[in-house]
N, C-alpha and C positions, 0 to 999 in steps of 0.2 A: 504494500500500500504506500501511497505518497503522503508525506507530511509537508505542509506549507507553514514555514516558521516565519513569524513577523516580529522582529525586534522593534517594539513600538515606543515612540517618544513624541513625535509631532502629530498633533490631532487634525491639522488643517485639511488634509486629503484622506484621512484614515477611513472615513465612511466610504469614499469612492473605491478604495482598495478592497474593503470587505464586500462591497456591492459587486465588484468584478468576480469575486469568489462565489458569491451566491448565484451568479448568473452562469456558472460553469455548466456545460451540457452533460458532464459526467461528474457525479458527486462522490466518487471513490477517493476521497482525500480527507485528512484531518488537519485542522488549523490550530497552531500553537502560537499564542500571543504572549510575548514577554514584555511587560510594561516596565520601562526603565525609570521608575519613580517619576513619571511624566507629570508636569504641572497641569496638563489638560485633563478635564474630566471626561473620560471615555465611557463611563458606565452606561449612559443612555444608548450609545452606539453599540456596545457589546450586547446589551439586552435585546436590541432590535434584531440582531442576527443570530442569537442563540438557537432559535428554532429553525433557521434556514441552513445553518452550518454545524458540522460536527466540530465543536470548538472547545479548546481549553485556554482559559485566560489566567495568567498569574502576574500579580503586581509585585515587583521587587521593591523593597523598602529603601534601598540605597541606589543612587544613580551611579552606574558603572561605565556607561558609554562615554561620559565626559573624561574618564580616566583612561579606559581602554575599550574602544569600540569592539575589538575582536573578542575580548573576554565577555562582553555582553552578548554577542552572537553565540558564544559557546554555552552560556548558561541558558539561553533560549532553546538551543538545540537539545540541551540536556533534559528539557521538558518532554521530549519525544518518548513514545512507548516502544512499539515493535516495528515501526515502519522501516522499509528497506531503502527508500529513496526520500530525499528531502530537497527543498529549495528554500533559500533565505530571501524573502520578498520584502522590499522596502515598504515602509508604512505610507508612502505616497505614490507607489507604482501600481500598475493596473495589468491584470492578466486578460488576454483575449478570451472570449467565451469558450473556445474549443481547445485551450491549452491542455487541460487535464485529459480530455478525450483523446487528443493526439498523442499524449504521453503513453497512454495504455495501448493505443493503436500500434505504436512503434516499439513497445517494450520487448516483444518477442525477438525482434531483430537485434535490439540493443544487447539483450542477454546472450543471443547466439554469437554475437561478435565479442562478447566478454568485455564490454565497455563500462566505464564508471562515471563518465561525464556526458550529459545531454544539455543542449541549449536550444532556445527558440529564436526565431527571427525577432527583430525589435524595431520599434520606432521611438523617437524622442517626442515627448509632449512638454508643454510649458505649464505655467501656473494657472492658465485658463483651460487646461486640458485639451488644447489644440495640438494636432500633430504638426511638428515643425521640422521633420526630416523625411528622407526617403525611407523605405523599408529596407532594413539591413538583413540580407539573407546570406547563407554560407553553403559551401559544399556539404552534401549529405554526410560524408565522412571526410574529415580533414585532420591532418596531424596538428597537434597543438602548437608545435614549433612553427609550422607554416602560418597558422593563424596569428601567433605572436608577431611574426615578421610583418604580416599584412597590417595588423593593428598599429604597430609602432612605426610603420612607414606611412601612417595616415591613410590607409586604403579602406579601413573599416573601423568599427568601434566595439566596445564591450562594457557590460555592467553586471554587477553581482546578481541582480534579480532574474536574469534570463537563464540561469543555470540550474540544473538538477544534478545532485551528486549522490553517489552510492554511499549509504550510511556506513557500510562495512569499511570502505576505503577511508572515509573520514575518520572513523574510529582508529584506524591503523596509522594514518599520517597526521591528521589534524591541520588546523590553520596556523600559519606563521603570524606572529604578533608584530605587525608593523603599526606605527603610529597612524591614527585616523583610519586604520584598516586599509590604507592606501597601498595598492599592489597585493594585498592579501588574497583577493579573489583571483588575480592573475596567477599568482604562485600556486593557488589551489587547483585551478584547472590544468595547469602544466603538470603538477606533481600527481594529482589524483588520476590523471590519464596516463601516468607513467611516461610522460613526454611522447605519448602515442596519439591515437585517434580520439576526436570528439565527434559525437553524433549530433547532427542538426535536424530539428523539426522546423521546416520552413512554412508548414501549412497552418501554423498558429503563431501569434505574435504577442510579445510582452511590450507594454508601453512604459518606457523609462522616463521619469519626470526630471527634467533639468530646469530648476527654478531658482528663485531668489534665496532660498534657504538650503539648497543642496550643497553638500561638501564638494561635489565635483565641479562646481562653478570655478571659473578661471581665477578669480580674485581672492579665493579663500585660502588662508594659511599657506601661501606659496613657498615660504622658506621651509616649513615642515615637510611639505610635499616633495620639495627638491631633495632634502636630506634622505627621505625614504627612497626616492627614485635612484639616488646614487647607491644606496645600500642594496637595492634590488638588482641593479645592473652588476654590481660587484659580485653578488651571489651567483648570477648566471655565468659570469666570466670565470669565476673561481671553481664552481662545482658542476656546471651543466652545459658548458660550451660544446661538448662532444655530441650533444643531441641535435645540434643545428647543422645545416649544410654549410659548405665553405663560404658561399655568398652571404648567408645569414650571419655567420661568425664575423665576417669582416664588417658587416653593418652594425652589429652589436658593439664591436670594439671601437669603431669610429664614432658611434653615437655616445658611448661612454666617454670617450676622449673629449668630444665637443662639450658634453655636459660638465666635465671637470673644468675645462677652460672657462666656460661661461660663468661658472660659479666660484672661480678663483680657489679651486681645491687641489691645485697641483702639489704633488708630494713625491718623494722617492718611492713609497709603496705603490702609488698609482702607476708610476713609470714601470716598476718591476712587474706588476700584474699584467699590464698590457704587453710589454716587451716579451715576457715569458710566454704569454698566450700566443703571440706570433711565432715564437721559436718552436713551441710544441707542435704547431701546424707546419713546421718546416718552411715558413714564409719569411725567409731571411731578409729579402728586399724590403718587405713592409716593416720589419722590425727596425731596420736602419732608417727608413723614411720617418717612422714614428719617433725615433730618438732624435732625429734632426728637428722635427716639429716641436718636441718638448724643449730642446735647447733654445730654439727661436722664441718660444713662449716665455721662457725664463728671462730672457734678455729684452723682452718688450718693455 
């Protein structure tokens, strides 16, 4: 069975989120709502949907999301019972009416392929619930590393709410605790898939809300996000570079290099990491060119 886990804090669009669940054409799912000591009174909304949804609501007495968003996600997931699959749905995001139906329609193939990560097509909506993007679709089966390359070369997008994860794999690997949960979802779909395939359901769509209070907005805590971005790229280059193609490796190395220059984070450890990465690939010419660029950067 499928669990839909909602880490709740913002009440503004919460009813719209629950309404999208009540409108599902297939009701084989259970909703777990973890209230992060929200100042918004959601009691009347919860009561409205108790009859329409198989719903568990738990209010936590202390706010944890302000300290660690990932830890709050984890305690919400811990509310689950025996479900084999789960998604973490934002409290302002919206599921298309056929998402659950399409999940079950494709589940046999997912299991036959022994996959652990599923995603839906997506669109972006604004605070007026208007669609403000194209529909983002993906190959039915796509290597997570290929998707990462497409995403970070600005050819597509991704957000936490569009993914369904195997609970067994989550229990084995878990989420990595990045500040703001930034890149935690990216690391999850890479690691949970074993850096292998992700299964896409393009016949149903998740609406991701990008509004004035969303942490994904460009102007929000940019220094903190940059710090996490540097940490995430360092993790890929140190531990996971072998999973990517030669072209993708070069892209990752050059992207990390430019990010370091842009944020004035040049150091010996940075030089050694990138230099040694080129050497391991037997790319001696690039290692020399990279060292020359670093020297020029130092004397700028």
